[in-house]
C-alpha positions in Angstrom: 84.5 111.5 93.8 85.0 108.8 96.5 87.9 106.3 96.4 85.5 103.5 95.5 84.0 105.5 92.6 87.5 106.1 91.3 88.3 102.4 91.6 85.2 101.4 89.7 86.1 103.9 87.0 89.6 102.3 86.8 88.1 98.9 86.4 85.7 100.1 83.7 87.9 99.4 80.6 87.5 101.1 77.3 86.8 98.7 74.3 89.0 99.9 71.4 88.8 96.8 69.1 87.6 93.2 69.2 89.4 91.5 72.2 91.3 94.7 72.9 90.7 97.1 75.8 92.4 100.1 77.4 92.8 100.8 81.1 94.2 103.7 83.1 95.5 104.2 86.6 94.4 106.6 89.4 95.7 110.1 89.1 97.7 109.9 92.4 99.8 106.8 91.3 103.3 108.1 91.0 105.9 105.3 90.8 104.5 102.0 89.4 101.1 100.5 88.9 99.8 98.6 91.9 99.9 94.9 91.0 96.3 94.3 92.3 95.1 96.8 89.8 96.6 95.0 86.8 95.2 91.7 88.0 91.7 93.2 88.4 91.8 95.0 85.1 93.0 91.9 83.3 90.2 89.9 84.8 87.7 92.6 83.8 89.0 92.4 80.2 88.6 88.6 80.2 85.1 88.8 81.6 84.1 91.1 78.7 84.7 88.2 76.3 82.7 85.6 78.4 79.0 85.2 78.9 77.1 83.0 81.4 80.3 81.7 83.1 82.1 82.5 86.3 85.9 82.7 86.8 87.1 79.9 89.1 90.9 80.5 88.8 93.5 82.8 87.4 97.3 82.5 87.2 99.4 85.6 86.4 102.9 86.9 86.0 104.3 90.4 86.6 106.9 90.9 83.9 107.8 94.6 84.0 106.9 97.5 86.3 103.9 99.4 84.9 104.0 103.1 84.3 100.9 104.7 85.9 101.2 107.8 83.7 100.4 105.7 80.6 97.4 103.7 79.5 97.6 99.9 79.5 96.3 97.8 76.6 94.7 94.5 77.5 94.7 92.0 74.6 92.5 88.9 75.2 93.1 85.6 73.5 90.1 83.3 73.3 91.9 80.1 74.0 88.9 77.8 74.3 85.1 77.8 74.6 84.1 74.4 75.8 80.8 72.9 77.0 81.4 73.7 80.7 84.7 75.6 80.8 86.1 78.7 79.0 89.8 79.6 79.0 91.2 83.1 78.3 94.8 84.5 78.1 95.2 88.2 78.7 98.3 90.3 77.8 98.9 93.7 79.4 101.0 95.9 77.1 102.7 99.3 77.5 105.2 100.8 75.0 104.8 97.7 72.8 106.0 95.3 75.5 104.3 92.9 77.9 104.2 94.1 81.5 101.9 91.3 82.7 100.1 88.2 81.5 97.3 86.1 82.9 95.6 82.8 82.1 92.1 82.4 83.6 89.4 79.8 83.5 85.6 80.2 83.7 82.9 77.6 84.4 79.2 77.3 83.9 77.8 77.4 87.4 76.8 73.9 88.6 76.2 71.9 91.9 78.7 69.4 93.2 80.3 68.0 96.3 81.1 70.6 99.0 83.6 70.9 101.8 86.0 73.5 103.1 88.6 74.2 105.8 87.4 75.8 109.0 88.1 79.5 109.4 90.6 80.0 112.3 89.3 82.1 115.2 90.6 85.6 114.8 92.3 86.9 118.0 90.9 90.4 117.3 87.4 91.4 116.2 86.7 93.7 113.3 85.9 96.5 115.7 89.0 96.0 117.9 91.2 95.9 114.7 89.6 99.2 113.7 90.5 100.8 117.0 94.1 99.6 116.8 94.3 100.9 113.2 92.9 104.3 114.2 95.3 104.6 117.2 98.2 103.8 114.9 97.1 106.4 112.4 96.9 109.1 115.1 100.5 108.2 116.2 102.0 108.6 112.8 102.7 111.7 110.6 99.8 112.3 108.1 102.0 111.5 105.1 102.7 108.0 106.4 99.0 107.1 106.7 97.3 109.0 103.9 97.5 105.9 101.6 95.6 103.8 104.2 92.9 106.4 104.9 92.2 107.0 101.2 92.0 103.3 100.1 88.8 102.1 98.5 89.4 98.9 100.5 88.9 99.0 104.3 92.0 97.2 105.7 92.3 96.3 109.4 95.4 94.3 110.1 95.7 92.1 113.2 99.2 92.4 114.8 100.7 94.6 112.0 104.4 95.2 111.5 105.6 98.7 112.4 107.2 99.5 109.0 109.5 102.1 110.5 110.8 99.9 113.3 110.1 96.3 112.3 110.9 93.4 114.6 110.9 89.7 113.7 107.4 88.1 114.0 106.0 84.7 113.0 105.5 84.2 109.2 101.7 84.5 109.3 99.2 87.3 109.7 95.4 88.0 109.5 93.7 91.1 108.0 90.1 92.1 108.0 89.1 93.7 104.7 86.1 94.7 102.6 85.1 97.2 99.9 84.0 100.5 101.4 80.9 100.6 99.2 78.3 98.0 98.6 78.2 97.5 94.8 75.6 94.7 94.8 75.9 91.0 94.1 77.4 91.1 90.6 79.8 88.1 90.7 82.3 89.5 88.2 82.6 92.9 89.9 83.0 91.4 93.3 85.7 89.0 92.0 87.6 91.9 90.5 87.4 93.9 93.8 88.6 90.8 95.7 91.4 90.3 93.3 92.5 93.9 93.6 92.5 93.7 97.4 94.3 90.3 97.6 97.6 91.9 96.6 97.8 94.5 99.4 99.3 92.5 102.3 100.3 89.1 101.0 103.9 89.7 100.1 104.6 91.3 103.4 104.0 87.9 105.1 107.4 86.6 103.9 109.2 89.6 105.5 107.8 89.2 108.9 110.2 86.6 110.4 113.2 88.7 109.2 112.3 91.9 110.9 112.3 94.0 107.6 109.8 96.0 105.7 109.4 98.1 102.6 110.9 101.1 104.4 113.9 99.3 105.8 116.1 98.8 102.8 114.4 95.8 101.1 113.6 95.7 97.4 110.2 94.1 96.8 108.1 93.2 93.8 105.3 90.8 93.1 106.5 88.1 90.7 103.3 86.1 90.2 99.8 86.0 91.6 97.3 83.1 91.6 93.7 83.1 92.9 91.1 80.3 93.1 87.5 81.6 93.5 85.6 78.9 95.5 82.3 80.6 96.1 80.5 83.9 95.1 80.6 86.6 97.7 79.6 90.2 98.2 82.9 91.9 99.0 81.3 94.8 100.8 80.9 92.3 103.7 83.8 91.8 106.1 86.3 89.1 105.1 89.2 87.6 107.0 92.4 87.2 105.0 94.4 84.5 106.7 98.0 84.5 105.3 101.2 82.5 105.9 104.6 82.2 104.3 106.0 78.6 104.3 109.3 79.5 102.6 111.7 82.3 101.6 114.9 81.5 99.6 116.8 82.9 96.6 115.6 86.4 97.4 112.0 85.3 96.9 109.3 84.9 99.5 106.3 82.5 99.0 103.0 83.4 100.5 99.5 81.9 100.7 96.2 83.4 101.7 92.7 82.0 102.5 89.9 84.6 102.3 86.9 83.8 104.5 83.6 85.7 104.8 82.9 86.9 108.3 80.4 84.0 108.8 83.2 81.5 108.1 82.5 80.7 104.4 85.8 80.2 102.4 85.4 82.3 99.2 88.9 82.3 97.7 92.5 81.2 98.1 95.5 83.2 96.8 99.2 82.4 96.4 102.0 84.6 95.5 105.8 84.6 95.1 107.6 87.9 95.4 111.0 89.4 95.3 112.4 90.3 98.8 116.0 91.4 98.0 118.5 93.0 100.4 119.6 96.4 99.2 123.3 97.3 99.3 
């Protein structure tokens, strides 16, 4: 089974009662559930209670670490079904306690005014970023790079931090990314894949100016995650994730990300605050 097949299976929730769904984690998850997975599964659960409408925004909070060895129950509250907009609230539950909650809004597709910010010119092409990634993988022990090679999302960072020997860099970064398999133009599925991938590199942006990483004695955790979906996209195409961190304070780092399709179309914007706490 490919990594993408496994991810699609993880996002295919089991209905167990009206408005109640069960999800599981990949078998190789050992410590805590990846935040992007919970966001994507919660969005999947909400979509199962909506027809003919497309998610345009979601706002979520991570409350407790998820245990990947246990199933997660997703309880959907049908807050409102309006003429144009539908609102849902999703609770993720393990051991009788909330580990995560999300509010999301859906809209009947309609035409309107259009404008967007221009995609910045990436300093490195997709192909060059791939060569840099492959060279880095060859220079590292296999156990340090297995996670990257086995991801269902193809990630190609531009100017990445060396997590073993980090040095201060400006609080912004760019990453090329896409799903490794074309799963068609289903809007809901592509949004859940994008939501899943949006959590991979965003928090690290706030650590760049301080010359620290996950492996250098910093406690990290996502605290919240917000996504605005501007336009439909096929996430198997290359996208440029343009990220910056305007502020860090109080052991929290604030991060923003704009996701552009390779042809320059802005498809989504993300924002996240995360814990970046010195250990010891």
